[in-house]
N, C-alpha and C positions, 0 to 999 in steps of 0.2 A: 455719487460717482457712477457713471454709466458703465454697464458690463454687458455688452451686447452678445457675447458668446453664449450666454444663457438664453437669450432671445432666439438665437439660431437653433438651439435644441428645444425651444418652447418649454422651458422650465424656469423656476425661480432660483434666486441666488442661494437659497438654503437647501437646495435639493441634495439628497444623500447619493452616495455612489451608485446604489442599485437603481435609483430613479433616473440618474444620468444615463446609465447603461440602457435602461428600458426605453427612454425617450429617443436615444440614438438609434437603437435597433428599429423602432417604429418608423422614424423618419428616413433612415437608410433604405429600408424596404420600399418606402413610398417613392423615393427619388433615385433609386439605383438606375443608372442609364441603360442597363440591360432589360429593365422592366418598364421604366417610364420613358416614352419616346418623345416627350416634350423637349424642344431644343434647349430649354434652360435647365433641364433636369440635371445634366452633368455638372454644371457650375454650382447648382444648389447642393448636389451631393458632395462636391469637394468642400464646400463650406461646412456642411454637417460633419464630415469626417475630420476636418481640421479643428473644428470646435471640440469634438470629442477627444481628439488627440491631446488637447490642452487640459480639458476639464476632467479627464479620467486619470491623469497623472498627478498625484498629490503635490509634487514639487512645482510643476508648471501651474497647477490650479492656484496654489498659494501665491505664486508670483503674480498671476493675473488678478486674483482677488485684491491684492495689495495696490496694483496700479490701474486696473480696469482698462477702459478704452484709450487711456493715455498712451498705451503701448502701440496703438494704431494711429497716433497723431491726433487723437481726439475724435476720430470718425467712428461710427459704429462698424462692426465687423463686416457687415454686408457691403457697405460702401467701400470700405478698405479693400476687400477681396476683389470687387468688380473693378476698382481703380488700378489693380495690378495688371489688367489685360488678360485675354483669354489664354494665351500661350505661356503664361508665367506659372512656374511650379509653386503653388501656394504653400504646400508643405515645406518646401525648402526655405521659403521666407520665414515661416514659423519656427523651423529648426534653428535658424540663425538668431531669432529673437529669444527663443526659450531653451534651445539646446535639445538634443535627443533625436530619435529616429522614428520610423514608422511612416505610414502615409498611404496614398491612393495611386493606383494606376488604372488604366482603362478597363482591364479585365478583373480587377479586384484589388484588395489590400495586399501590399507587398509582404506583409507579415502573416498572411493567411486569414484575413477577415472574411469578406465576401468574395467568393470565387466562382468563376464560370458564369454561364448564362442562366439566370433565374435561380441559382442556388445560393442559399444564405446559410453560412455556417461560421462559427467562431473559430479562431485558431486553436488547434489541438495542443494544449499546454501540458498534457499528461506525458510522463516519461515512464519507461519500463526498465526494470533491473531484476536480478536474481540474488537471493541470499540463502546461505545454508545455515540452518539452525540446529542446535543440539537435539538429540532424540527426546530427552526428558522435557525440554521446553515445548516441543510439539505435543507431547502427551498431556503435560500439566498446564500449559499456557504460561504466560508471564511476559516480562519485558525482554526485548532483545536489542542490543546496541547495533546500529547500522553505521558502517563507514563507507561513504562514497567519495569520489574524487574531490568534490567541493563542499561536502557537508557531512555532519556526524550527528546522529540523534537516536533516540529510543523509539521503538515501535511496540505496540501491544500485540502479542501473539495469542489468538484465542485457543482455549483448551481443545485438544482433539483435532487440530488442523491436519490435513492430509498432504502428502507429498504432491507437489505440482499445483496446489491451490494458490490463489492470489489474494493479497490484502492491499488495501489502499491507505497510503500515508497522505493525509490532507495537507495541501499547501506546500508539498515538497517537490513539485514539478517545475516546469519552466515558468517564467514570468513575462507578462506582456501587458502594457497599458494599465498597470496597477492591478492586474489580475494574476493569480498564481494557479497553476495546474496541480495535479496530484502525482505522486509516485506510485506506480503499480508494481508491487513486489511479488515475484514468483517464488514460492517457498520450496526449497529443497531440504529434506530432512536427513541429517547425518545418521549413519548406522550406529547401532548400539552393540557393545561387546557382550551384553547380558541378555537382551530381549530380542525377540522376533515379533513383528507386527503384521497382522492380517486383518485389514479393516479396523474394526473396533476391538479385536481380540489380541491379547498379548500372550506370549509364552516364554518361559525361561527354565533352565535347569537349576536344580538345587541338589546339594550333596547330602547323601544319606549314608551314615556309617553302617558297616556290615551288620553289626549287632542290632541296630534299629531296624534295618531291612528284614532281618530274620525274626526278631521277637516283637517288633512294634515299638512305638514310643512317640514322643513329641519333639518337633524341630522348630526352632525360631528362624524365621525367614524375613529378610528385608525386601519388601516390594517397592515399586516406584511410588506408590501412594502412602503406604504405612507398613510398620512391622507387624507380622502375624505369627501365630503359633499354629503349626499344621500337625494334625494327628496322623501318623503313619501306621498302617496296619501291619500285622505279621505277614511275612513272606512277600514283601514288596519287591517287585521285579525292576530291572533296569529299564529306563524310559517309561515306566508306568506314569500315567497322567493323573493329576489331581486338579479339579476345577474349583476355582475360588470366584464366586459371583461378584460382579460389578467392581472388579479391580483391574479392568482393562482400560480401554480408551473411550472417552466420551463420544457418543454418537450425537453430533450437533443437531441433527434433524429430529431425532427421537427424544433427545434430552436425557438419555440414560447411558451409563457406562457399560461396555462389553465386559467379558470375563477374562480372567487370567488363568492360564493353564501352566501348572508346575510339573516339570518332568524330572523323575527321580534319576539321579546319577549315583549309583552305589559305589562307595569308596572302599576298596579292599585294603586291609592292613598289609604291611610288608611282613613277610615271614620272619625276618630277623627281629622285628619288634615284638613278636609273640613270645610268651613263656615257652621254654624249650619243650616241656612236657606236653603243653597244649598243642604245640606245633606237631609233635610226633603223633598225638592222638588224632588230630585233624587229617594228617596224611594217611593214617591207617583207616579211619572211619568214613571219610567223605566219599560219596559215590563217584565213580569214574565219569558218569554222564547224567 
């Protein structure tokens, strides 16, 4: 069974999708009428574009592989195309035969293929969107479910991503001629009720009972990475900082985590909760300033 569309692109019938695309781009550059001034170049370019329109679309290609040049009345595609006349829209004829859209106009492809004089570029199939992720997902990394108007899927968030950075979701962009672009997601990070972030450094407050602040002791603290036991010295003051190494945010360039700074929040007991005698003693003995 003759299949001359493959001959138009100068490939064999078993050519893979990337081979079809490569052959198309090579020939399209050669015969593009903005580059090639031969009088026959434009008609040749139309044939190349039309052949690619069919062979790059899985459904149209399957239909053509099944019937071959019988779809052109038994003629090869070149003779069929020339037989339609110079002023006939070849793409429209193929659309009626195969269904679908796309095609060629004098200044380039109407879906963004080759554009302008001497410029060769593929259609921009990438799309852009923004998503807000929880603070802990930004710090720890993990999967985040994304809901768009026409799609829903999970994306992998790398550990330590920063606010405003972008990630790429492969194959989630626009589709054209069997190709799919990517979705470029700008990451917005939600604020945390517990943590402040400055680059790869985290900070948070932790409660210190008055007794521990005065006489020292140990306090169990839950951090974003793990639970730790912090040794608090005597005479700890309000807002006093304690540095815990490598419990901050991953620096993705350096490959190490920043530090966590814990700030003491001294919790005073209510006077009514104290023993009456102790309360009177404190009132009498505590300095005024």
